N, C-alpha and C positions, 0 to 999 in steps of 0.2 A: 712582309715584315721579317720573315725567316732569313731572307737574303741579306737584309740590313744587319741582323745580328751576326750572321756568318762573316760579312765583310768587316764588321767592327772587331770581331774576335781575331780575324786574320791580321788586321792592321795593328792591333795592340800586341799580338804575338811577335810580329816582325819588329816592332819598336822595343821589345824586351819587357813589356809590362808584366808578364807572367813569370819572368826569370827568377825573381826572389821566391815566389811561392813554390816553384819547382825545386829550387835549391833547398828550401826548408824541408820539403817532403823527402828529398834525397838524403839530406843530413840526418833526419830522424830515422829513416829506414836503414841506412848504412852505418851510421855512427850513433846509435841510441845512447842516451845518457850524457852525450857531450853537449856543451853549450852551443847554442845557435847564435851567430852574430845578428845584431839588429839589422834592419833593412838599410839603414844609413851606413853602417860598417860594411855591409855586403857590397853596396854600390861603390863606396870609396875604394875598397880593395880591388874590385873589378876594373874600375877606371885606372887605378895605379898599374895593374897588370897589363892593361891594354897600352898604356903609355910606355911601359918598360919593354914590352915585346909587341911592337905594332903589327907585324905580320902583313898579310895581304888584306887590305881594306880599301874602299873606294875613296875615302876622304882623309 
């Protein structure tokens, strides 16, 4: 069962499922008192940035 949890954690990490949580933690730690965008706003900005600056990616 432990290996299933580890695999699930790894897959969700690779897919970016934990990115917003890490962003909120970073934002609160580095910029306390500043408003934190909603999860929807975060993903919208992240995808807009990726479209504007594609860089090296597989797809």
